[in-house]
C-alpha positions as CSV (number, residue, x, y, z in Angstrom):
1,M,-12.9,7.5,28.2
2,G,-12.1,10.9,28.7
3,E,-9.1,11.4,26.8
4,S,-8.8,16.1,26.1
5,I,-8.3,16.5,22.9
6,T,-6.9,19.8,21.8
7,P,-7.9,21.3,17.9
8,R,-4.6,23.1,17.2
9,R,-2.6,24.8,13.8
10,F,0.0,24.5,13.0
11,V,2.2,27.4,12.5
12,A,5.1,27.4,12.4
13,G,7.3,28.3,8.7
14,L,8.1,25.9,6.5
15,P,10.7,27.6,3.7
16,L,11.6,26.6,0.7
17,D,15.1,26.1,1.5
18,I,14.5,23.3,2.9
19,P,16.8,19.9,2.2
20,Q,15.3,16.9,-0.6
21,H,15.7,14.8,1.9
22,W,15.4,16.7,5.4
23,L,17.1,13.5,7.3
24,P,20.7,14.3,7.5
25,G,21.9,10.6,6.0
26,N,19.0,8.1,5.7
27,E,17.2,9.7,2.0
28,V,15.0,6.5,3.1
29,V,13.4,7.3,5.9
30,S,12.7,11.4,4.4
31,S,11.2,9.8,1.4
32,L,8.7,7.6,3.7
33,L,7.3,10.4,5.2
34,N,7.1,12.9,2.1
35,A,5.5,9.9,0.8
36,Y,2.8,9.8,4.5
37,T,2.9,13.7,3.5
38,I,1.6,13.0,-0.4
39,L,-1.0,11.1,1.4
40,V,-2.1,12.2,4.4
41,P,-4.6,15.8,2.8
42,A,-6.2,13.0,1.5
43,N,-6.5,9.7,4.1
44,E,-7.5,12.6,6.3
45,A,-10.7,14.1,4.2
46,F,-11.4,10.9,3.9
47,Y,-12.0,10.0,7.6
48,I,-13.5,13.7,8.0
49,R,-16.6,12.7,5.6
50,T,-16.3,9.4,6.9
51,L,-17.3,10.6,10.8
52,N,-19.4,13.2,9.3
53,A,-22.1,10.7,7.8
54,C,-22.1,9.3,11.3
55,M,-23.3,11.7,13.8
56,R,-26.7,11.0,12.3
57,H,-26.1,7.3,14.5
58,V,-24.0,8.8,17.4
59,A,-26.4,9.5,20.3
60,N,-24.2,9.6,23.4
61,D,-23.0,13.8,23.8
62,A,-20.2,13.1,25.5
63,L,-18.2,10.8,21.8
64,R,-20.0,13.5,19.4
65,E,-17.8,16.0,21.3
66,R,-14.8,13.7,21.1
67,C,-15.7,13.4,17.7
68,Q,-16.5,17.0,15.7
69,T,-13.2,18.0,17.5
70,F,-11.7,14.8,15.9
71,I,-12.5,16.0,12.9
72,R,-11.0,19.4,13.8
73,Q,-7.3,18.0,14.2
74,E,-7.8,15.7,10.6
75,A,-8.7,19.4,9.2
76,Q,-5.5,21.3,10.2
77,H,-3.0,18.2,9.5
78,G,-3.9,18.2,6.1
79,V,-3.7,21.9,5.3
80,A,-0.3,22.1,7.3
81,H,1.3,19.2,4.8
82,K,-0.3,20.2,1.5
83,R,2.0,23.1,2.5
84,Y,5.0,21.2,3.2
85,W,3.5,20.1,-1.3
86,D,4.6,23.6,-2.3
87,N,8.6,22.4,-0.8
88,L,8.0,19.1,-3.1
89,D,6.7,21.4,-6.0
90,A,10.6,22.8,-5.5
91,Q,12.3,20.3,-5.5
92,G,10.3,19.1,-8.8
93,Y,9.5,15.6,-7.8
94,A,6.4,14.4,-9.7
95,Y,3.1,13.3,-6.7
96,R,0.2,15.2,-7.8
97,G,-0.9,12.8,-10.7
98,F,-0.6,10.0,-7.7
99,E,-2.6,11.3,-5.3
100,R,-4.9,12.5,-7.7
101,A,-5.6,9.1,-8.4
102,V,-5.8,7.7,-5.2
103,D,-8.2,10.2,-4.1
104,R,-10.6,9.5,-6.9
105,V,-10.2,5.8,-7.6
106,I,-9.7,4.5,-3.1
107,F,-11.5,7.0,-1.0
108,R,-13.9,8.4,-4.1
109,T,-14.9,4.9,-4.8
110,M,-15.0,4.5,-1.0
111,D,-17.0,7.2,-0.6
112,R,-19.5,5.7,-2.7
113,Y,-19.6,2.0,-3.1
114,A,-19.2,1.1,1.2
115,P,-21.4,1.1,3.7
116,L,-20.3,3.3,5.9
117,W,-19.9,0.1,8.4
118,L,-16.8,-0.7,6.5
119,R,-15.6,3.4,5.7
120,V,-15.0,3.3,10.3
121,S,-13.5,-0.1,10.5
122,L,-11.4,1.6,7.8
123,V,-10.4,4.5,9.8
124,S,-10.5,2.4,12.5
125,C,-7.9,0.8,12.3
126,V,-5.7,3.6,10.1
127,E,-5.7,5.7,13.2
128,H,-4.0,2.7,14.4
129,I,-1.5,2.9,12.1
130,N,-1.1,6.9,12.5
131,A,-0.5,6.2,16.5
132,F,1.5,3.4,16.7
133,L,3.6,5.4,13.8
134,G,3.5,8.6,15.9
135,Y,4.3,6.3,19.3
136,E,7.5,4.9,17.3
137,F,9.1,8.3,16.2
138,L,8.4,9.9,19.0
139,S,9.1,7.5,21.9
140,Q,13.0,6.1,19.7
141,S,13.5,10.5,18.4
142,I,14.2,8.8,15.0
143,L,13.5,12.4,14.1
144,V,16.1,14.4,16.7
145,E,17.8,15.7,13.6
146,A,15.9,16.2,11.3
147,D,15.1,19.4,9.6
148,P,13.9,21.6,12.7
149,S,10.4,22.8,10.8
150,V,9.7,18.8,9.2
151,R,10.3,17.6,12.8
152,D,7.7,20.5,13.8
153,L,5.7,19.3,11.9
154,M,5.6,15.6,11.5
155,E,5.9,15.7,15.8
156,W,3.8,17.6,16.1
157,H,0.9,15.6,13.8
158,F,2.2,12.2,15.4
159,A,1.2,13.9,18.6
160,E,-1.7,14.7,17.8
161,E,-2.6,10.9,16.4
162,I,-1.4,9.8,20.3
163,E,-4.1,12.5,21.0
164,H,-7.2,10.8,19.8
165,R,-5.9,7.9,18.4
166,A,-9.2,6.3,20.6
167,V,-12.2,8.3,18.4
168,A,-12.6,6.7,15.2
169,F,-12.3,2.7,17.5
170,D,-15.0,3.7,20.5
171,L,-17.5,5.1,17.2
172,L,-16.1,1.5,15.6
173,Q,-18.1,0.2,18.6
174,V,-21.5,2.9,18.4
175,I,-22.1,2.2,14.5
176,A,-20.2,-1.9,13.7
177,P,-18.6,-3.2,16.9
178,R,-18.3,-7.2,15.5
179,Y,-14.9,-8.4,15.9
180,A,-15.4,-9.6,12.2
181,V,-16.0,-5.4,11.2
182,R,-12.9,-5.3,12.3
183,L,-11.1,-7.7,10.8
184,L,-12.1,-6.8,7.7
185,G,-11.3,-3.5,8.5
186,A,-8.1,-3.9,10.0
187,L,-7.5,-6.7,6.1
188,T,-8.1,-4.1,3.9
189,T,-6.5,-1.1,6.0
190,T,-3.0,-2.1,6.7
191,T,-2.9,-3.8,2.7
192,L,-4.3,-0.1,1.2
193,F,-1.6,1.5,3.7
194,Y,1.3,0.6,3.4
195,A,1.3,-0.2,-0.4
196,L,0.5,3.0,-1.6
197,M,2.5,4.6,1.2
198,I,6.0,2.4,-0.1
199,G,5.1,2.4,-3.4
200,M,5.3,6.3,-3.2
201,A,8.1,6.6,-1.3
202,A,10.3,4.0,-4.2
203,S,8.9,6.4,-6.4
204,L,11.1,9.4,-4.8
205,L,14.4,7.7,-4.8
206,V,13.5,6.2,-8.3
207,Q,12.9,11.0,-9.1
208,D,16.5,10.7,-6.7
209,R,18.4,8.3,-8.5
210,L,19.0,6.0,-4.7
211,L,16.9,3.8,-4.5
212,W,19.0,0.5,-5.8
213,R,22.8,2.9,-4.2
214,K,23.3,0.4,-2.0
215,A,23.4,2.9,1.2
216,S,19.9,3.0,0.9
217,W,19.9,-0.3,1.4
218,R,21.2,0.1,4.9
219,Q,18.9,2.2,5.3
220,V,16.3,0.3,4.8
221,A,17.9,-2.9,6.9
222,H,18.6,-0.2,9.6
223,H,14.9,1.4,9.7
224,F,12.8,-2.5,9.2
225,G,15.8,-4.4,10.7
226,K,17.7,-4.3,14.1
227,G,17.6,-0.2,13.9
228,H,14.6,1.0,14.1
229,G,13.0,-1.9,14.3
230,M,9.6,-1.4,12.5
231,A,9.2,-4.4,10.6
232,R,8.7,-6.0,14.0
233,R,7.9,-3.1,15.8
234,T,4.4,-2.8,13.3
235,L,3.5,-6.8,13.4
236,R,3.1,-6.7,16.9
237,H,1.0,-3.4,17.4
238,L,-1.0,-5.2,14.6
239,R,-1.7,-8.1,16.5
240,E,-2.2,-5.8,19.5
241,Y,-5.2,-4.6,17.0
242,L,-6.4,-7.6,16.6
243,R,-7.0,-8.4,20.2
244,R,-10.6,-8.9,21.1
245,D,-10.3,-6.7,24.1
246,F,-8.2,-4.5,22.0
247,H,-8.7,-0.6,23.2
248,P,-6.2,2.4,21.9
249,S,-6.0,3.6,25.4
250,R,-3.6,1.2,25.7
251,L,-0.7,2.3,25.0
252,E,1.8,3.2,27.7
253,G,3.5,6.3,27.9
254,A,2.1,7.2,24.8
255,D,-0.1,10.1,26.7
256,D,3.2,11.4,28.2
257,L,5.0,11.5,25.3
258,A,2.8,13.7,23.3
259,A,1.7,15.7,25.8
260,Q,5.6,16.1,26.1
261,V,5.0,17.2,22.3
262,L,3.1,19.3,22.8
263,A,4.8,21.3,25.3
264,R,7.6,21.6,24.0
265,Q,6.1,23.1,21.0
266,A,3.9,25.8,22.8
267,R,6.9,27.0,24.9
268,K,8.5,27.9,21.4
269,A,8.0,32.1,20.7
270,P,6.7,32.0,18.0
271,P,4.8,28.8,19.4
272,T,4.9,26.8,17.1
273,V,0.9,25.5,18.0
274,V,-1.8,27.3,18.4
275,A,-5.1,26.5,19.6
276,V,-8.2,27.3,16.8
277,S,-11.5,28.2,17.8
278,S,-13.7,25.3,18.8
279,R,-16.6,26.2,16.1
280,T,-17.1,24.0,13.6
């Protein structure tokens, strides 16, 4: 796999006056992606620790370089999303206790007790989820009406997830290529990922006193049903991941989609995204 992966730093300002529900008319999607933002730093720190632990097992220089570049991208994602937490704090949301508990109970426990092959399988599956979420949000232009600052943050992140989507899967083929390992990682990851993100989003909507509003459930039906079709599309992407001949590079049109987003952001003055040093 010869994809080009470029580490970048998200340098756009994130003012504290970003609207509480930054996707107009869709508090549910705003809350889902706020939950995603809350979970990103601990998730991506786990990916970085896992890939670093794998390096002694990787003899292929090209794959080692791709893993190191992946690590630099993921480190920048964690930094950028934590900057956005200042907005969540200013808006009065309670979430930091939940985030710390998730990191300690799930990710740190995995570090301590889970075998490396399982941890790599978890990362491979969640990277597939990140890539297909990015693909769906970008290809459907779901964020076109969003607050520009948050739209830039999310689209930059989604584009880079598409860009490096094959790295963890290719690493898994070196560490533990058995299909049963991929299956176990997929079952564990999908359960944790969606339970945590939906649970955190529901908590944010409860804090806004919006969870039981009829309009919120119409938004849920639109996002997961006939509107964005995310329930059906998620199941399709997960079925693809479980195909024995699956490879992430086959996500049709994804590379062009990501390149368009990154090029558009790089043309801004001042640029929203800049390259960072290749040194680790």
